[in-house]
PyMOL commands that place a pseudoatom at each C-alpha (Angstrom):
pseudoatom trace, name=CA, resn=MET, resi=1, chain=A, elem=C, hetatm=0, pos=[-29.512, -0.710, -21.452]
pseudoatom trace, name=CA, resn=SER, resi=2, chain=A, elem=C, hetatm=0, pos=[-27.632, -0.194, -24.707]
pseudoatom trace, name=CA, resn=LYS, resi=3, chain=A, elem=C, hetatm=0, pos=[-24.208, -1.561, -25.585]
pseudoatom trace, name=CA, resn=VAL, resi=4, chain=A, elem=C, hetatm=0, pos=[-21.504, 0.063, -27.641]
pseudoatom trace, name=CA, resn=THR, resi=5, chain=A, elem=C, hetatm=0, pos=[-18.680, -2.247, -28.742]
pseudoatom trace, name=CA, resn=LEU, resi=6, chain=A, elem=C, hetatm=0, pos=[-15.475, -1.265, -30.529]
pseudoatom trace, name=CA, resn=SER, resi=7, chain=A, elem=C, hetatm=0, pos=[-12.399, -3.425, -31.201]
pseudoatom trace, name=CA, resn=ALA, resi=8, chain=A, elem=C, hetatm=0, pos=[-8.837, -2.873, -32.354]
pseudoatom trace, name=CA, resn=GLU, resi=9, chain=A, elem=C, hetatm=0, pos=[-5.912, -5.152, -33.071]
pseudoatom trace, name=CA, resn=LEU, resi=10, chain=A, elem=C, hetatm=0, pos=[-2.813, -4.493, -30.965]
pseudoatom trace, name=CA, resn=PRO, resi=11, chain=A, elem=C, hetatm=0, pos=[0.715, -5.805, -31.662]
pseudoatom trace, name=CA, resn=LEU, resi=12, chain=A, elem=C, hetatm=0, pos=[1.032, -7.011, -28.051]
pseudoatom trace, name=CA, resn=CYS, resi=13, chain=A, elem=C, hetatm=0, pos=[0.245, -10.289, -26.327]
pseudoatom trace, name=CA, resn=PRO, resi=14, chain=A, elem=C, hetatm=0, pos=[-3.056, -10.076, -24.399]
pseudoatom trace, name=CA, resn=GLU, resi=15, chain=A, elem=C, hetatm=0, pos=[-1.474, -10.362, -20.940]
pseudoatom trace, name=CA, resn=VAL, resi=16, chain=A, elem=C, hetatm=0, pos=[0.879, -7.427, -21.595]
pseudoatom trace, name=CA, resn=ALA, resi=17, chain=A, elem=C, hetatm=0, pos=[-1.913, -5.291, -23.064]
pseudoatom trace, name=CA, resn=CYS, resi=18, chain=A, elem=C, hetatm=0, pos=[-4.200, -6.040, -20.112]
pseudoatom trace, name=CA, resn=ALA, resi=19, chain=A, elem=C, hetatm=0, pos=[-1.411, -5.291, -17.613]
pseudoatom trace, name=CA, resn=LEU, resi=20, chain=A, elem=C, hetatm=0, pos=[-0.833, -1.939, -19.323]
pseudoatom trace, name=CA, resn=ALA, resi=21, chain=A, elem=C, hetatm=0, pos=[-4.581, -1.202, -19.255]
pseudoatom trace, name=CA, resn=ARG, resi=22, chain=A, elem=C, hetatm=0, pos=[-4.484, -1.403, -15.446]
pseudoatom trace, name=CA, resn=THR, resi=23, chain=A, elem=C, hetatm=0, pos=[-2.125, 1.551, -15.141]
pseudoatom trace, name=CA, resn=PRO, resi=24, chain=A, elem=C, hetatm=0, pos=[-3.199, 5.163, -14.620]
pseudoatom trace, name=CA, resn=GLU, resi=25, chain=A, elem=C, hetatm=0, pos=[-0.446, 6.224, -17.030]
pseudoatom trace, name=CA, resn=LEU, resi=26, chain=A, elem=C, hetatm=0, pos=[-1.996, 4.274, -19.903]
pseudoatom trace, name=CA, resn=PHE, resi=27, chain=A, elem=C, hetatm=0, pos=[-5.437, 5.717, -19.147]
pseudoatom trace, name=CA, resn=ALA, resi=28, chain=A, elem=C, hetatm=0, pos=[-3.962, 9.234, -19.146]
pseudoatom trace, name=CA, resn=PHE, resi=29, chain=A, elem=C, hetatm=0, pos=[-2.282, 8.622, -22.514]
pseudoatom trace, name=CA, resn=VAL, resi=30, chain=A, elem=C, hetatm=0, pos=[-5.231, 7.076, -24.358]
pseudoatom trace, name=CA, resn=VAL, resi=31, chain=A, elem=C, hetatm=0, pos=[-7.778, 9.719, -23.314]
pseudoatom trace, name=CA, resn=ALA, resi=32, chain=A, elem=C, hetatm=0, pos=[-5.466, 12.729, -23.794]
pseudoatom trace, name=CA, resn=PRO, resi=33, chain=A, elem=C, hetatm=0, pos=[-5.881, 15.497, -24.822]
pseudoatom trace, name=CA, resn=ILE, resi=34, chain=A, elem=C, hetatm=0, pos=[-9.691, 15.281, -24.685]
pseudoatom trace, name=CA, resn=ILE, resi=35, chain=A, elem=C, hetatm=0, pos=[-10.004, 14.196, -21.062]
pseudoatom trace, name=CA, resn=SER, resi=36, chain=A, elem=C, hetatm=0, pos=[-7.663, 14.336, -18.131]
pseudoatom trace, name=CA, resn=ALA, resi=37, chain=A, elem=C, hetatm=0, pos=[-7.972, 13.217, -14.540]
pseudoatom trace, name=CA, resn=PRO, resi=38, chain=A, elem=C, hetatm=0, pos=[-4.894, 14.670, -12.829]
pseudoatom trace, name=CA, resn=ARG, resi=39, chain=A, elem=C, hetatm=0, pos=[-5.609, 13.362, -9.334]
pseudoatom trace, name=CA, resn=LEU, resi=40, chain=A, elem=C, hetatm=0, pos=[-6.868, 9.817, -9.268]
pseudoatom trace, name=CA, resn=ASP, resi=41, chain=A, elem=C, hetatm=0, pos=[-8.273, 8.737, -5.915]
pseudoatom trace, name=CA, resn=ILE, resi=42, chain=A, elem=C, hetatm=0, pos=[-7.587, 4.992, -6.151]
pseudoatom trace, name=CA, resn=PRO, resi=43, chain=A, elem=C, hetatm=0, pos=[-6.086, 2.519, -3.673]
pseudoatom trace, name=CA, resn=ASP, resi=44, chain=A, elem=C, hetatm=0, pos=[-2.564, 1.196, -4.203]
pseudoatom trace, name=CA, resn=ARG, resi=45, chain=A, elem=C, hetatm=0, pos=[-3.850, -2.371, -4.396]
pseudoatom trace, name=CA, resn=VAL, resi=46, chain=A, elem=C, hetatm=0, pos=[-6.136, -2.936, -7.363]
pseudoatom trace, name=CA, resn=GLU, resi=47, chain=A, elem=C, hetatm=0, pos=[-8.491, -5.893, -6.945]
pseudoatom trace, name=CA, resn=PRO, resi=48, chain=A, elem=C, hetatm=0, pos=[-12.198, -6.621, -7.455]
pseudoatom trace, name=CA, resn=GLY, resi=49, chain=A, elem=C, hetatm=0, pos=[-14.369, -4.585, -5.119]
pseudoatom trace, name=CA, resn=VAL, resi=50, chain=A, elem=C, hetatm=0, pos=[-11.997, -1.609, -5.045]
pseudoatom trace, name=CA, resn=GLU, resi=51, chain=A, elem=C, hetatm=0, pos=[-13.554, 1.796, -5.713]
pseudoatom trace, name=CA, resn=GLY, resi=52, chain=A, elem=C, hetatm=0, pos=[-11.950, 5.012, -6.885]
pseudoatom trace, name=CA, resn=ALA, resi=53, chain=A, elem=C, hetatm=0, pos=[-12.833, 8.426, -8.230]
pseudoatom trace, name=CA, resn=ALA, resi=54, chain=A, elem=C, hetatm=0, pos=[-11.331, 11.340, -10.109]
pseudoatom trace, name=CA, resn=ARG, resi=55, chain=A, elem=C, hetatm=0, pos=[-12.291, 14.842, -11.179]
pseudoatom trace, name=CA, resn=ILE, resi=56, chain=A, elem=C, hetatm=0, pos=[-12.658, 14.877, -14.967]
pseudoatom trace, name=CA, resn=TRP, resi=57, chain=A, elem=C, hetatm=0, pos=[-11.279, 17.834, -16.931]
pseudoatom trace, name=CA, resn=TRP, resi=58, chain=A, elem=C, hetatm=0, pos=[-12.096, 18.584, -20.575]
pseudoatom trace, name=CA, resn=PHE, resi=59, chain=A, elem=C, hetatm=0, pos=[-8.945, 19.411, -22.560]
pseudoatom trace, name=CA, resn=GLY, resi=60, chain=A, elem=C, hetatm=0, pos=[-7.077, 19.818, -19.279]
pseudoatom trace, name=CA, resn=VAL, resi=61, chain=A, elem=C, hetatm=0, pos=[-8.664, 23.198, -18.486]
pseudoatom trace, name=CA, resn=ILE, resi=62, chain=A, elem=C, hetatm=0, pos=[-12.446, 22.855, -18.140]
pseudoatom trace, name=CA, resn=PRO, resi=63, chain=A, elem=C, hetatm=0, pos=[-13.520, 21.176, -14.891]
pseudoatom trace, name=CA, resn=ALA, resi=64, chain=A, elem=C, hetatm=0, pos=[-16.314, 18.643, -15.206]
pseudoatom trace, name=CA, resn=TRP, resi=65, chain=A, elem=C, hetatm=0, pos=[-17.793, 16.110, -12.797]
pseudoatom trace, name=CA, resn=ARG, resi=66, chain=A, elem=C, hetatm=0, pos=[-16.304, 13.647, -10.365]
pseudoatom trace, name=CA, resn=HIS, resi=67, chain=A, elem=C, hetatm=0, pos=[-16.281, 10.238, -12.041]
pseudoatom trace, name=CA, resn=HIS, resi=68, chain=A, elem=C, hetatm=0, pos=[-16.591, 7.091, -9.890]
pseudoatom trace, name=CA, resn=LEU, resi=69, chain=A, elem=C, hetatm=0, pos=[-15.447, 3.559, -10.654]
pseudoatom trace, name=CA, resn=ARG, resi=70, chain=A, elem=C, hetatm=0, pos=[-15.900, 0.168, -8.984]
pseudoatom trace, name=CA, resn=LEU, resi=71, chain=A, elem=C, hetatm=0, pos=[-13.724, -2.709, -10.170]
pseudoatom trace, name=CA, resn=VAL, resi=72, chain=A, elem=C, hetatm=0, pos=[-15.977, -5.740, -10.609]
pseudoatom trace, name=CA, resn=ARG, resi=73, chain=A, elem=C, hetatm=0, pos=[-13.735, -8.290, -12.356]
pseudoatom trace, name=CA, resn=LEU, resi=74, chain=A, elem=C, hetatm=0, pos=[-10.015, -8.450, -13.111]
pseudoatom trace, name=CA, resn=THR, resi=75, chain=A, elem=C, hetatm=0, pos=[-8.186, -11.276, -14.887]
pseudoatom trace, name=CA, resn=ASP, resi=76, chain=A, elem=C, hetatm=0, pos=[-5.086, -11.524, -17.109]
pseudoatom trace, name=CA, resn=ARG, resi=77, chain=A, elem=C, hetatm=0, pos=[-7.292, -10.763, -20.126]
pseudoatom trace, name=CA, resn=GLU, resi=78, chain=A, elem=C, hetatm=0, pos=[-10.297, -8.828, -18.824]
pseudoatom trace, name=CA, resn=ILE, resi=79, chain=A, elem=C, hetatm=0, pos=[-11.157, -5.729, -16.797]
pseudoatom trace, name=CA, resn=TYR, resi=80, chain=A, elem=C, hetatm=0, pos=[-14.800, -5.019, -15.923]
pseudoatom trace, name=CA, resn=THR, resi=81, chain=A, elem=C, hetatm=0, pos=[-15.927, -1.881, -14.097]
pseudoatom trace, name=CA, resn=ASN, resi=82, chain=A, elem=C, hetatm=0, pos=[-19.155, -0.167, -13.068]
pseudoatom trace, name=CA, resn=GLU, resi=83, chain=A, elem=C, hetatm=0, pos=[-18.804, 3.595, -13.461]
pseudoatom trace, name=CA, resn=TRP, resi=84, chain=A, elem=C, hetatm=0, pos=[-20.953, 6.689, -12.916]
pseudoatom trace, name=CA, resn=GLY, resi=85, chain=A, elem=C, hetatm=0, pos=[-20.758, 10.425, -12.408]
pseudoatom trace, name=CA, resn=GLY, resi=86, chain=A, elem=C, hetatm=0, pos=[-22.144, 13.711, -13.741]
pseudoatom trace, name=CA, resn=PRO, resi=87, chain=A, elem=C, hetatm=0, pos=[-24.417, 13.049, -16.718]
pseudoatom trace, name=CA, resn=VAL, resi=88, chain=A, elem=C, hetatm=0, pos=[-23.241, 9.425, -16.830]
pseudoatom trace, name=CA, resn=ARG, resi=89, chain=A, elem=C, hetatm=0, pos=[-25.680, 7.402, -14.732]
pseudoatom trace, name=CA, resn=VAL, resi=90, chain=A, elem=C, hetatm=0, pos=[-24.584, 3.964, -15.976]
pseudoatom trace, name=CA, resn=TRP, resi=91, chain=A, elem=C, hetatm=0, pos=[-21.257, 3.096, -17.590]
pseudoatom trace, name=CA, resn=ASN, resi=92, chain=A, elem=C, hetatm=0, pos=[-20.518, -0.617, -17.312]
pseudoatom trace, name=CA, resn=HIS, resi=93, chain=A, elem=C, hetatm=0, pos=[-17.168, -0.985, -19.077]
pseudoatom trace, name=CA, resn=ARG, resi=94, chain=A, elem=C, hetatm=0, pos=[-15.642, -4.297, -20.108]
pseudoatom trace, name=CA, resn=LEU, resi=95, chain=A, elem=C, hetatm=0, pos=[-12.173, -4.391, -21.660]
pseudoatom trace, name=CA, resn=THR, resi=96, chain=A, elem=C, hetatm=0, pos=[-11.097, -7.712, -23.129]
pseudoatom trace, name=CA, resn=PHE, resi=97, chain=A, elem=C, hetatm=0, pos=[-7.822, -8.809, -24.695]
pseudoatom trace, name=CA, resn=GLU, resi=98, chain=A, elem=C, hetatm=0, pos=[-8.168, -11.918, -26.879]
pseudoatom trace, name=CA, resn=PRO, resi=99, chain=A, elem=C, hetatm=0, pos=[-5.102, -13.573, -28.404]
pseudoatom trace, name=CA, resn=ILE, resi=100, chain=A, elem=C, hetatm=0, pos=[-4.741, -13.534, -32.174]
pseudoatom trace, name=CA, resn=ASP, resi=101, chain=A, elem=C, hetatm=0, pos=[-1.287, -15.099, -32.021]
pseudoatom trace, name=CA, resn=GLU, resi=102, chain=A, elem=C, hetatm=0, pos=[1.558, -14.980, -29.500]
pseudoatom trace, name=CA, resn=ASN, resi=103, chain=A, elem=C, hetatm=0, pos=[2.394, -11.336, -30.301]
pseudoatom trace, name=CA, resn=ARG, resi=104, chain=A, elem=C, hetatm=0, pos=[-0.997, -9.815, -31.145]
pseudoatom trace, name=CA, resn=CYS, resi=105, chain=A, elem=C, hetatm=0, pos=[-4.387, -9.460, -29.516]
pseudoatom trace, name=CA, resn=ARG, resi=106, chain=A, elem=C, hetatm=0, pos=[-7.831, -8.075, -30.187]
pseudoatom trace, name=CA, resn=TYR, resi=107, chain=A, elem=C, hetatm=0, pos=[-8.638, -5.352, -27.694]
pseudoatom trace, name=CA, resn=THR, resi=108, chain=A, elem=C, hetatm=0, pos=[-12.372, -4.730, -27.237]
pseudoatom trace, name=CA, resn=ASP, resi=109, chain=A, elem=C, hetatm=0, pos=[-14.123, -1.960, -25.345]
pseudoatom trace, name=CA, resn=GLU, resi=110, chain=A, elem=C, hetatm=0, pos=[-17.721, -2.855, -24.530]
pseudoatom trace, name=CA, resn=VAL, resi=111, chain=A, elem=C, hetatm=0, pos=[-19.681, -0.168, -22.718]
pseudoatom trace, name=CA, resn=GLU, resi=112, chain=A, elem=C, hetatm=0, pos=[-23.218, -0.586, -21.450]
pseudoatom trace, name=CA, resn=VAL, resi=113, chain=A, elem=C, hetatm=0, pos=[-25.070, 2.713, -20.927]
pseudoatom trace, name=CA, resn=GLN, resi=114, chain=A, elem=C, hetatm=0, pos=[-28.642, 3.670, -20.151]
pseudoatom trace, name=CA, resn=ASP, resi=115, chain=A, elem=C, hetatm=0, pos=[-31.227, 3.596, -22.936]
pseudoatom trace, name=CA, resn=GLY, resi=116, chain=A, elem=C, hetatm=0, pos=[-33.371, 6.311, -24.392]
pseudoatom trace, name=CA, resn=LEU, resi=117, chain=A, elem=C, hetatm=0, pos=[-32.809, 10.007, -24.726]
pseudoatom trace, name=CA, resn=PRO, resi=118, chain=A, elem=C, hetatm=0, pos=[-30.786, 10.301, -21.483]
pseudoatom trace, name=CA, resn=GLY, resi=119, chain=A, elem=C, hetatm=0, pos=[-28.294, 7.752, -22.815]
pseudoatom trace, name=CA, resn=PHE, resi=120, chain=A, elem=C, hetatm=0, pos=[-28.149, 9.076, -26.387]
pseudoatom trace, name=CA, resn=GLY, resi=121, chain=A, elem=C, hetatm=0, pos=[-25.467, 11.682, -25.699]
pseudoatom trace, name=CA, resn=VAL, resi=122, chain=A, elem=C, hetatm=0, pos=[-23.426, 9.182, -23.724]
pseudoatom trace, name=CA, resn=ARG, resi=123, chain=A, elem=C, hetatm=0, pos=[-23.597, 6.645, -26.594]
pseudoatom trace, name=CA, resn=VAL, resi=124, chain=A, elem=C, hetatm=0, pos=[-22.429, 9.290, -29.091]
pseudoatom trace, name=CA, resn=PHE, resi=125, chain=A, elem=C, hetatm=0, pos=[-19.596, 10.225, -26.736]
pseudoatom trace, name=CA, resn=VAL, resi=126, chain=A, elem=C, hetatm=0, pos=[-18.618, 6.545, -26.327]
pseudoatom trace, name=CA, resn=HIS, resi=127, chain=A, elem=C, hetatm=0, pos=[-18.313, 6.085, -30.107]
pseudoatom trace, name=CA, resn=LEU, resi=128, chain=A, elem=C, hetatm=0, pos=[-16.213, 9.214, -30.576]
pseudoatom trace, name=CA, resn=MET, resi=129, chain=A, elem=C, hetatm=0, pos=[-14.062, 8.872, -27.474]
pseudoatom trace, name=CA, resn=PHE, resi=130, chain=A, elem=C, hetatm=0, pos=[-13.357, 5.184, -27.909]
pseudoatom trace, name=CA, resn=ARG, resi=131, chain=A, elem=C, hetatm=0, pos=[-12.331, 5.597, -31.544]
pseudoatom trace, name=CA, resn=HIS, resi=132, chain=A, elem=C, hetatm=0, pos=[-9.818, 8.168, -30.291]
pseudoatom trace, name=CA, resn=ARG, resi=133, chain=A, elem=C, hetatm=0, pos=[-8.838, 5.931, -27.373]
pseudoatom trace, name=CA, resn=GLN, resi=134, chain=A, elem=C, hetatm=0, pos=[-8.247, 2.898, -29.582]
pseudoatom trace, name=CA, resn=ARG, resi=135, chain=A, elem=C, hetatm=0, pos=[-6.226, 4.944, -32.092]
pseudoatom trace, name=CA, resn=ARG, resi=136, chain=A, elem=C, hetatm=0, pos=[-3.984, 6.095, -29.222]
pseudoatom trace, name=CA, resn=TRP, resi=137, chain=A, elem=C, hetatm=0, pos=[-3.749, 2.486, -27.935]
pseudoatom trace, name=CA, resn=ARG, resi=138, chain=A, elem=C, hetatm=0, pos=[-2.595, 1.305, -31.386]
pseudoatom trace, name=CA, resn=GLN, resi=139, chain=A, elem=C, hetatm=0, pos=[0.019, 4.093, -31.584]
pseudoatom trace, name=CA, resn=LEU, resi=140, chain=A, elem=C, hetatm=0, pos=[1.475, 3.237, -28.180]
pseudoatom trace, name=CA, resn=ALA, resi=141, chain=A, elem=C, hetatm=0, pos=[1.343, -0.531, -28.718]
pseudoatom trace, name=CA, resn=THR, resi=142, chain=A, elem=C, hetatm=0, pos=[3.127, -0.184, -32.069]
pseudoatom trace, name=CA, resn=LEU, resi=143, chain=A, elem=C, hetatm=0, pos=[5.888, 1.909, -30.474]
pseudoatom trace, name=CA, resn=LEU, resi=144, chain=A, elem=C, hetatm=0, pos=[6.281, -0.590, -27.625]
pseudoatom trace, name=CA, resn=ALA, resi=145, chain=A, elem=C, hetatm=0, pos=[6.321, -3.579, -29.993]
pseudoatom trace, name=CA, resn=LYS, resi=146, chain=A, elem=C, hetatm=0, pos=[9.111, -1.953, -32.060]
pseudoatom trace, name=CA, resn=SER, resi=147, chain=A, elem=C, hetatm=0, pos=[11.165, -0.870, -29.049]
pseudoatom trace, name=CA, resn=ASP, resi=148, chain=A, elem=C, hetatm=0, pos=[13.990, -2.689, -27.307]
pseudoatom trace, name=CA, resn=ILE, resi=149, chain=A, elem=C, hetatm=0, pos=[12.073, -2.591, -24.036]
pseudoatom trace, name=CA, resn=ASP, resi=150, chain=A, elem=C, hetatm=0, pos=[11.086, -5.996, -22.675]
pseudoatom trace, name=CA, resn=ILE, resi=151, chain=A, elem=C, hetatm=0, pos=[7.439, -5.329, -21.793]
pseudoatom trace, name=CA, resn=ARG, resi=152, chain=A, elem=C, hetatm=0, pos=[6.486, -8.832, -20.733]
pseudoatom trace, name=CA, resn=PRO, resi=153, chain=A, elem=C, hetatm=0, pos=[4.805, -8.913, -17.312]
pseudoatom trace, name=CA, resn=GLY, resi=154, chain=A, elem=C, hetatm=0, pos=[7.411, -8.689, -14.568]
pseudoatom trace, name=CA, resn=ARG, resi=155, chain=A, elem=C, hetatm=0, pos=[10.145, -7.444, -16.925]
pseudoatom trace, name=CA, resn=THR, resi=156, chain=A, elem=C, hetatm=0, pos=[11.653, -3.988, -17.159]
pseudoatom trace, name=CA, resn=THR, resi=157, chain=A, elem=C, hetatm=0, pos=[14.874, -4.536, -19.071]
pseudoatom trace, name=CA, resn=ILE, resi=158, chain=A, elem=C, hetatm=0, pos=[16.152, -2.737, -22.136]
pseudoatom trace, name=CA, resn=ASP, resi=159, chain=A, elem=C, hetatm=0, pos=[18.273, -4.786, -24.560]
for i in range(1, 159): cmd.bond("trace and resi %d" % i, "trace and resi %d" % (i + 1))
show_as sticks, trace
zoom trace
């Protein structure tokens, strides 16, 4: 197995960033416009052991494979999944949110994929896609941090 690791600093506390990472809306935003998954087949209750799937679309118009996900671990600062589908045989994805201070965290994507020639294309894709994904994360987090919206867990008020 090979690992690809990329990190970005976000102007959000780790618990808020991790809570956002659990939402389908955040996933849709950070992967757009390259990938979309319009119909996610996931249970309402998200907890370790839960499995889901979605049809992947390239640029919203080219159908690709059905991507599968199993949630392995979920804490206030970590999400770990095992994923597979289409050309992706192994995609073990760990998202971590480490505090830098009370209003900032280091967000890290660590993806373990298969070695060798079969995994080469996936590793290239991971580097490109996750640079895009983290750029989109930073854009959204910066907007949220500057807004009047109280985004602390359990809050939904606007000042």
